[in-house]
C-alpha positions as CSV (number, residue, x, y, z in Angstrom):
1,M,-28.3,193.0,73.1
2,T,-31.6,191.9,71.8
3,N,-34.2,193.4,69.5
4,Q,-36.6,193.9,72.3
5,T,-37.4,197.6,72.9
6,I,-37.0,198.6,76.6
7,I,-37.4,202.4,76.4
8,E,-39.6,204.5,74.1
9,F,-40.1,208.2,73.9
10,R,-43.2,209.3,72.1
11,N,-43.5,212.9,71.0
12,V,-41.9,214.1,74.2
13,S,-41.5,217.9,74.8
14,K,-40.3,219.9,77.8
15,T,-40.8,223.6,78.4
16,Y,-39.5,225.8,81.2
17,N,-41.2,229.2,81.6
18,E,-42.5,229.0,78.1
19,K,-39.0,228.3,76.8
20,P,-38.9,225.0,74.8
21,V,-35.9,222.8,75.9
22,V,-36.9,219.5,74.3
23,K,-39.1,219.6,71.2
24,N,-41.3,216.7,70.2
25,I,-38.7,214.0,70.3
26,S,-39.4,210.3,69.5
27,F,-37.0,207.4,69.7
28,S,-36.6,203.9,71.2
29,I,-33.8,202.0,72.9
30,K,-33.2,198.2,72.8
31,Q,-32.6,195.9,75.7
32,G,-28.9,195.8,76.5
33,E,-27.9,198.7,74.2
34,F,-25.3,201.3,75.1
35,V,-27.0,204.6,73.9
36,T,-25.3,208.0,74.2
37,L,-27.2,211.3,74.1
38,L,-24.7,213.7,72.5
39,G,-24.8,217.4,71.9
40,P,-23.5,220.8,73.0
41,S,-24.4,222.4,76.3
42,G,-28.1,223.4,76.4
43,C,-29.2,221.0,73.6
44,G,-31.7,219.2,75.9
45,K,-29.7,215.9,76.4
46,T,-29.6,216.1,80.3
47,T,-33.3,217.2,80.4
48,T,-34.1,214.1,78.3
49,L,-32.2,211.9,80.7
50,R,-33.9,213.5,83.7
51,M,-37.3,212.9,82.2
52,L,-36.4,209.2,81.8
53,A,-35.2,209.1,85.4
54,G,-38.4,210.7,86.6
55,L,-36.6,213.8,87.9
56,E,-38.5,215.9,85.4
57,T,-42.1,215.5,84.0
58,P,-42.6,216.0,80.2
59,T,-44.8,218.9,79.2
60,E,-46.2,216.8,76.4
61,G,-45.7,213.2,75.3
62,K,-45.2,209.8,76.9
63,I,-42.2,207.7,78.2
64,F,-42.5,203.9,78.2
65,I,-40.2,201.4,79.9
66,N,-40.8,197.8,79.1
67,G,-44.1,198.7,77.4
68,K,-45.5,200.4,80.5
69,D,-46.3,204.1,80.7
70,Y,-43.9,205.6,83.3
71,T,-44.5,209.3,82.3
72,D,-45.8,210.4,85.7
73,T,-44.2,207.7,87.9
74,P,-41.9,209.0,90.6
75,P,-38.1,208.1,90.4
76,H,-38.1,205.6,93.2
77,K,-40.7,203.5,91.4
78,R,-38.9,203.3,88.1
79,P,-36.6,200.4,87.1
80,V,-33.7,202.8,86.5
81,N,-30.8,204.1,88.5
82,T,-28.8,207.3,87.8
83,V,-25.1,208.1,88.2
84,F,-24.3,211.8,88.2
85,Q,-21.1,213.7,87.4
86,R,-20.8,214.6,91.1
87,Y,-20.6,211.3,92.8
88,A,-23.0,212.2,95.7
89,L,-21.3,209.7,98.0
90,F,-21.9,209.9,101.7
91,P,-18.5,211.1,103.2
92,H,-19.2,209.7,106.7
93,L,-19.8,206.2,105.3
94,N,-17.2,203.7,104.0
95,V,-17.4,202.1,100.6
96,F,-19.5,199.1,101.8
97,N,-22.1,201.3,103.5
98,N,-22.3,203.7,100.6
99,V,-23.1,200.8,98.2
100,A,-25.4,199.2,100.8
101,F,-27.4,202.3,101.6
102,G,-30.2,201.8,99.2
103,L,-30.5,198.1,99.9
104,K,-31.0,198.8,103.6
105,L,-34.0,200.9,102.8
106,K,-35.5,198.7,100.1
107,K,-38.4,196.4,100.7
108,I,-38.9,193.2,98.6
109,P,-42.0,190.9,98.1
110,D,-42.2,188.1,100.7
111,G,-45.3,186.1,100.0
112,T,-48.9,187.1,100.9
113,Y,-51.1,187.1,104.0
114,T,-54.9,187.1,104.5
115,D,-56.7,189.4,107.0
116,K,-59.7,188.6,109.1
117,K,-62.0,189.6,106.3
118,G,-60.5,187.2,103.9
119,R,-58.6,189.8,101.9
120,T,-55.2,188.8,100.5
121,F,-52.3,191.2,100.6
122,E,-48.7,191.0,99.5
123,K,-46.1,190.9,102.2
124,F,-42.8,192.8,102.1
125,R,-39.6,192.4,104.0
126,K,-36.2,194.1,104.1
127,Y,-33.0,192.4,102.9
128,S,-31.1,190.4,105.6
129,K,-27.5,191.4,106.5
130,E,-26.2,188.4,104.7
131,E,-28.1,189.2,101.5
132,I,-26.9,192.8,101.7
133,R,-23.3,191.6,102.2
134,E,-23.5,189.3,99.1
135,K,-25.1,191.9,96.9
136,V,-22.6,194.6,97.8
137,H,-19.7,192.3,97.3
138,A,-21.0,191.2,93.9
139,A,-21.5,194.9,92.9
140,L,-18.0,195.9,94.0
141,K,-16.6,192.9,92.1
142,M,-18.3,194.2,88.9
143,V,-16.4,197.5,89.3
144,D,-13.1,195.9,90.4
145,L,-13.3,197.3,94.0
146,E,-14.0,194.1,95.9
147,D,-11.0,194.8,98.3
148,Y,-12.1,198.3,99.1
149,E,-15.2,197.6,101.2
150,Q,-13.9,199.1,104.4
151,R,-12.1,202.1,102.8
152,N,-13.2,205.6,103.6
153,V,-14.6,207.2,100.4
154,N,-12.5,210.4,101.0
155,S,-9.3,208.3,100.6
156,L,-10.3,207.2,97.0
157,S,-9.2,208.7,93.7
158,G,-11.8,210.3,91.4
159,G,-12.0,207.2,89.3
160,Q,-12.5,205.0,92.3
161,M,-15.2,207.2,93.7
162,Q,-17.0,207.1,90.3
163,R,-16.9,203.3,90.4
164,V,-18.4,203.3,93.9
165,A,-21.2,205.5,92.6
166,I,-21.8,203.0,89.7
167,A,-21.7,200.0,92.1
168,R,-24.3,201.8,94.3
169,A,-26.5,202.1,91.2
170,L,-25.9,198.5,90.0
171,V,-26.6,196.9,93.4
172,N,-30.3,197.6,93.0
173,E,-30.4,195.6,89.8
174,P,-32.0,198.2,87.6
175,K,-33.2,197.4,84.1
176,V,-31.6,200.7,82.9
177,L,-28.5,202.5,84.2
178,L,-28.5,206.3,83.4
179,L,-25.2,208.1,83.4
180,D,-25.2,211.9,83.3
181,E,-21.7,213.0,82.2
182,P,-20.2,210.7,84.8
183,L,-16.6,211.2,83.7
184,G,-16.7,215.0,83.5
185,A,-14.9,215.6,86.8
186,L,-12.0,213.3,86.0
187,D,-8.6,214.2,84.4
188,L,-7.9,213.2,80.8
189,K,-6.0,210.0,81.5
190,M,-8.5,208.8,84.1
191,R,-11.4,209.6,81.6
192,K,-9.7,207.4,79.0
193,D,-9.2,204.6,81.5
194,M,-12.8,204.9,82.7
195,Q,-14.2,204.8,79.1
196,I,-12.6,201.3,78.7
197,E,-13.9,200.3,82.2
198,L,-17.4,201.4,81.4
199,M,-17.4,199.5,78.1
200,N,-16.2,196.3,79.9
201,M,-18.7,196.9,82.7
202,H,-21.6,197.2,80.2
203,K,-20.6,193.9,78.5
204,K,-20.3,192.2,81.9
205,V,-23.6,193.5,83.4
206,G,-25.6,193.2,80.2
207,I,-28.2,195.9,81.1
208,T,-29.1,199.0,79.1
209,F,-26.9,202.0,79.5
210,V,-28.1,205.5,78.6
211,Y,-25.2,207.9,78.7
212,V,-25.1,211.7,78.4
213,T,-22.0,213.6,77.2
214,H,-20.9,216.5,75.1
215,D,-17.6,214.8,74.3
216,Q,-17.6,213.4,70.8
217,E,-14.7,211.1,71.3
218,E,-16.3,209.6,74.4
219,A,-19.5,208.9,72.4
220,L,-17.7,207.4,69.4
221,T,-15.6,205.2,71.6
222,M,-18.2,203.6,73.8
223,S,-21.6,203.6,72.2
224,D,-23.7,201.1,70.2
225,T,-26.0,204.0,69.2
226,I,-25.6,207.8,69.3
227,V,-28.5,210.2,69.5
228,V,-27.2,213.6,68.4
229,M,-29.2,216.5,69.7
230,R,-29.2,220.2,69.0
231,D,-31.5,222.9,70.4
232,G,-34.0,220.3,71.8
233,V,-34.3,218.4,68.5
234,I,-32.8,215.1,67.5
235,Q,-30.5,215.5,64.5
236,Q,-29.5,211.9,63.9
237,I,-29.7,208.5,65.4
238,A,-27.1,206.0,64.2
239,S,-24.1,203.9,65.0
240,P,-20.8,205.7,65.7
241,Q,-19.4,204.7,62.3
242,K,-22.5,205.9,60.4
243,I,-22.6,209.2,62.4
244,Y,-19.0,209.9,61.4
245,D,-19.1,208.6,57.8
246,E,-22.6,209.7,56.9
247,P,-23.6,212.7,58.9
248,A,-27.2,213.7,58.5
249,N,-26.6,217.4,58.2
250,V,-24.0,220.1,58.4
251,F,-24.4,220.4,62.2
252,V,-23.6,216.7,62.8
253,A,-20.6,216.9,60.4
254,D,-19.2,219.9,62.2
255,F,-19.9,218.6,65.7
256,I,-18.5,215.1,65.2
257,G,-14.8,215.3,64.3
258,E,-13.4,217.8,61.8
259,S,-14.9,218.6,58.5
260,N,-14.6,221.0,55.6
261,I,-18.0,222.5,54.9
262,Y,-18.7,224.6,51.8
263,S,-21.7,226.2,50.2
264,G,-22.2,224.9,46.7
265,I,-24.5,224.3,43.8
266,M,-25.8,220.9,42.6
267,L,-25.6,221.5,38.9
268,E,-27.3,218.2,38.0
269,D,-27.2,214.6,39.1
270,F,-23.6,213.5,39.9
271,K,-22.2,217.0,39.4
272,V,-21.5,219.6,42.0
273,E,-19.8,223.0,42.0
274,F,-18.0,224.5,45.0
275,C,-14.7,226.3,45.8
276,G,-14.7,227.5,42.2
277,A,-14.6,224.1,40.6
278,V,-16.9,221.4,39.3
279,L,-16.5,217.9,40.6
280,E,-18.1,214.5,40.2
281,C,-20.1,213.1,43.1
282,V,-22.4,210.1,43.7
283,D,-25.5,212.1,44.6
284,K,-28.7,212.6,42.6
285,G,-32.3,213.7,43.0
286,F,-31.6,217.4,43.7
287,K,-33.1,220.2,41.6
288,K,-30.9,221.6,38.9
289,N,-28.8,224.4,40.3
290,E,-30.1,223.8,43.8
291,P,-28.0,225.5,46.6
292,I,-26.5,222.8,48.8
293,D,-23.8,222.2,51.4
294,V,-20.7,220.0,50.6
295,I,-18.9,218.2,53.5
296,I,-15.5,216.6,53.1
297,R,-13.5,214.9,55.9
298,P,-9.8,216.1,56.0
299,E,-8.6,212.5,55.9
300,D,-10.5,212.0,52.6
301,I,-8.4,214.5,50.7
302,Y,-5.2,213.3,49.0
303,I,-2.2,215.5,48.1
304,L,-0.8,215.1,44.6
305,P,1.8,217.1,42.6
306,K,0.2,220.3,41.3
307,D,0.4,219.2,37.6
308,N,-1.0,215.6,38.2
309,P,-4.0,215.2,35.9
310,A,-5.9,213.3,38.6
311,A,-6.0,216.5,40.7
312,V,-9.6,217.8,40.9
313,L,-8.5,220.9,42.9
314,R,-5.3,223.0,43.1
315,G,-4.2,225.2,46.0
316,T,-1.4,226.8,47.9
317,V,-0.2,225.5,51.4
318,I,-0.5,228.2,54.1
319,S,0.4,225.9,57.1
320,S,1.6,222.4,57.8
321,V,1.8,220.8,61.3
322,F,3.1,217.3,62.0
323,K,0.6,215.4,64.2
324,G,2.5,212.1,64.8
325,D,0.7,209.9,62.3
326,H,-0.2,212.6,59.7
327,Y,0.4,216.1,58.6
328,Q,-2.4,218.6,59.2
329,I,-2.2,220.9,56.2
330,T,-4.2,224.0,55.5
331,A,-4.4,225.2,51.9
332,I,-6.1,228.0,50.0
333,V,-8.2,226.8,47.0
334,N,-9.8,229.7,45.0
335,G,-10.1,231.8,48.1
336,N,-11.4,229.0,50.3
337,E,-9.5,227.3,53.1
338,I,-9.3,223.5,53.0
339,L,-8.1,221.3,55.8
340,I,-6.2,218.1,54.8
341,H,-4.9,215.2,56.9
342,D,-2.3,213.3,54.8
343,N,1.1,211.7,55.3
344,V,2.7,213.8,52.6
345,E,5.1,216.5,53.9
346,C,4.4,220.0,52.6
347,K,5.9,223.4,53.2
348,E,4.2,226.8,53.4
349,G,3.9,228.3,49.9
350,D,3.9,224.9,48.1
351,E,1.6,224.6,45.1
352,I,-0.3,221.3,45.4
353,G,-2.9,219.2,43.6
354,L,-5.8,217.6,45.6
355,F,-7.8,214.4,44.8
356,I,-11.1,213.6,46.4
357,K,-13.1,210.4,45.5
358,P,-16.6,211.2,44.4
359,F,-18.2,209.1,47.2
360,D,-16.2,211.2,49.8
361,L,-18.2,214.3,48.8
362,H,-21.2,214.4,51.1
363,I,-23.9,216.6,49.6
364,M,-26.5,218.0,52.1
365,Q,-29.7,219.9,51.5
366,K,-29.6,223.3,53.1
367,P,-32.0,223.8,56.0
368,R,-32.7,227.3,54.7
369,I,-31.5,229.5,51.9
370,I,-33.0,232.8,53.1
371,N,-34.5,234.1,56.4
372,E,-38.3,234.3,56.0
373,I,-40.6,235.7,58.8
374,I,-44.4,235.8,58.7
375,T,-45.4,239.0,60.5
376,E,-47.3,242.3,59.9
377,M,-46.5,245.9,59.3
378,W,-46.1,248.1,62.4
379,D,-46.7,251.3,60.3
380,K,-45.9,252.5,56.9
381,N,-42.2,251.8,56.2
382,V,-41.8,250.0,59.5
383,V,-42.2,246.2,59.8
384,E,-42.3,244.1,63.0
385,I,-39.7,241.4,63.1
386,C,-39.2,239.3,66.3
387,D,-40.8,242.0,68.5
388,G,-38.5,244.7,67.0
389,R,-39.5,247.5,64.6
390,F,-37.4,247.6,61.5
391,P,-37.4,250.5,59.0
392,C,-38.1,249.2,55.5
393,N,-39.1,250.5,52.1
394,C,-42.7,249.5,52.0
395,D,-45.8,251.7,52.5
396,F,-48.3,249.0,53.4
397,E,-50.7,250.1,56.1
398,S,-50.3,249.2,59.8
399,G,-51.5,245.7,60.6
400,T,-51.0,244.4,57.0
401,P,-50.0,240.6,57.1
402,V,-46.7,240.2,55.3
403,K,-43.8,237.9,54.6
404,V,-40.4,239.3,55.2
405,S,-37.3,237.9,53.4
406,I,-33.7,238.7,54.4
407,K,-30.6,237.2,52.8
408,F,-28.1,235.6,55.2
409,G,-25.4,238.1,54.2
410,D,-27.6,241.1,54.8
411,V,-28.1,240.5,58.5
412,I,-25.8,242.8,60.5
413,I,-24.4,241.5,63.8
414,H,-23.5,244.0,66.5
415,D,-21.0,243.2,69.3
416,N,-23.0,245.4,71.7
417,E,-26.6,244.1,71.9
418,S,-28.1,247.6,72.4
419,D,-26.7,248.7,69.0
420,G,-29.1,246.3,67.3
421,I,-32.9,246.6,66.8
422,I,-33.3,243.2,68.5
423,G,-31.1,241.0,70.5
424,G,-30.3,237.3,70.3
425,E,-27.8,234.5,71.3
426,V,-25.3,232.8,69.0
427,I,-26.2,229.1,69.1
428,S,-24.0,227.9,66.2
429,S,-21.0,229.1,64.2
430,I,-19.7,227.0,61.3
431,Y,-16.7,228.0,59.1
432,K,-17.5,227.5,55.4
433,G,-14.1,228.0,53.8
434,S,-14.1,231.8,53.4
435,Y,-16.8,232.9,55.8
436,Y,-18.7,231.9,59.0
437,Q,-22.4,230.9,58.9
438,C,-23.9,231.7,62.3
439,I,-27.3,231.0,63.7
440,I,-28.6,233.6,66.2
441,K,-31.7,232.7,68.3
442,T,-33.8,235.7,69.1
443,D,-35.6,236.1,72.4
444,N,-38.8,234.9,70.8
445,Y,-37.0,231.8,69.5
446,Y,-36.7,232.6,65.7
447,N,-33.3,231.5,64.3
448,F,-31.6,234.0,62.1
449,F,-29.0,232.5,59.7
450,V,-26.2,235.0,59.1
451,D,-23.2,234.9,56.8
452,T,-20.3,236.9,58.3
453,Q,-16.6,237.3,58.0
454,D,-16.3,237.5,61.8
455,E,-16.1,234.5,64.1
456,W,-18.7,234.5,66.9
457,L,-18.7,232.2,69.9
458,K,-21.6,230.0,70.9
459,G,-23.4,231.8,73.8
460,D,-22.5,235.3,72.7
461,R,-25.2,237.9,73.2
462,V,-25.4,240.2,70.1
463,G,-27.6,242.8,68.5
464,I,-29.2,242.4,65.1
465,S,-30.1,245.0,62.5
466,V,-30.8,245.1,58.7
467,A,-30.5,248.0,56.3
468,P,-34.0,249.1,55.1
469,E,-33.2,248.4,51.5
470,N,-32.3,244.7,52.3
471,I,-35.6,243.9,53.8
472,Q,-37.9,242.4,51.1
473,V,-41.7,242.7,52.1
474,E,-44.5,240.8,50.4
475,R,-48.2,241.1,51.2
476,L,-49.4,237.7,52.3
477,G,-51.5,236.0,49.7
478,E,-49.8,237.7,46.8
């Protein structure tokens, strides 16, 4: 890997039918790097890859490869090749002819010629049979299938078929190999094996890999760099270790591995309050008494005897499961659940002490502490919110510009969408020790934050309402 940039996205956005899928993303990839685009379904990672491949055109922004603008260049003229989850092999061709297919169509420079008017043109020719044979053999050797040239592709295992698809992409000597969830169709053991094979292949070939997956373990295992995406926006770009140890926000911490996430208060520099206790931390620069989120990895919590003076928290065990190299223990601390991975055996009902090092408390600014919407009055005592008409206790005239404020805990979620004033889709649900914090995207793309005792699943369609007395309305400008 070098420091030379080979791919650059500059302020790229993609919209389908007025729905934003990728939102103003900018990042770069170095020559020879293994970069993974990681995120849940619908986060925009595959759309980003398809724009790089030329299969989609950005609505806004530019894409550069080796410093050249390829934004509007068709796929076959880009120095990239793509491997998809579905292998797209030709069933009537053997392994050799599947890999050779693109080479037989490809034309390469072959000197120049001058016409009768003295004009010089570049000549092109097709590869010879011998050249094709050599290139196919070299590509199959890279994926450890050099003895499979005459095999029918239908006789291959899933992993072997995927390797043929990769060889077919590599044989064209692309600058960049794009892989769109290429292991998604394989069983668990084969996926693990292919992860190792892909890593070795990347080292052997030395070209840039851009990989798309929603599997966190896959990303952490294989990548030099991970780009975490959510709802069309990049959340963090970093090495696997930094993504895990220093997540940029609550979403990254929750999505990558397991985390305990709590709402808390930053009392002052180096002092945080959460779960009914005050602990030392290493963070500073927050406002006094600023609401924050606290993230703790389960393996960073140590079990002590309940009366040990080093214990910073005390709780009661409610479950303990042996996981082979550790116990997974859940305890209740001042009404909040806490997940612990330790090698200390505990039984349900045990009273325990807990020790957490100050630098293992990750303090995050909250993305929002209240729902605020700029809108206008529909009529006296009725305000328009996300195209719905909500009764409220405010007698401003119709059309008055206002700011509406609604606390997270005052938003009511209805299982039946028609029971709400407006509808939306659950795009996130994070457990925060004693409640769930959900994000519900309305049909005009406003994200409502909701604190609820109920667990909702990503993708659920729900209704939203708010009691009139819980809608705070201010005239804009006041």
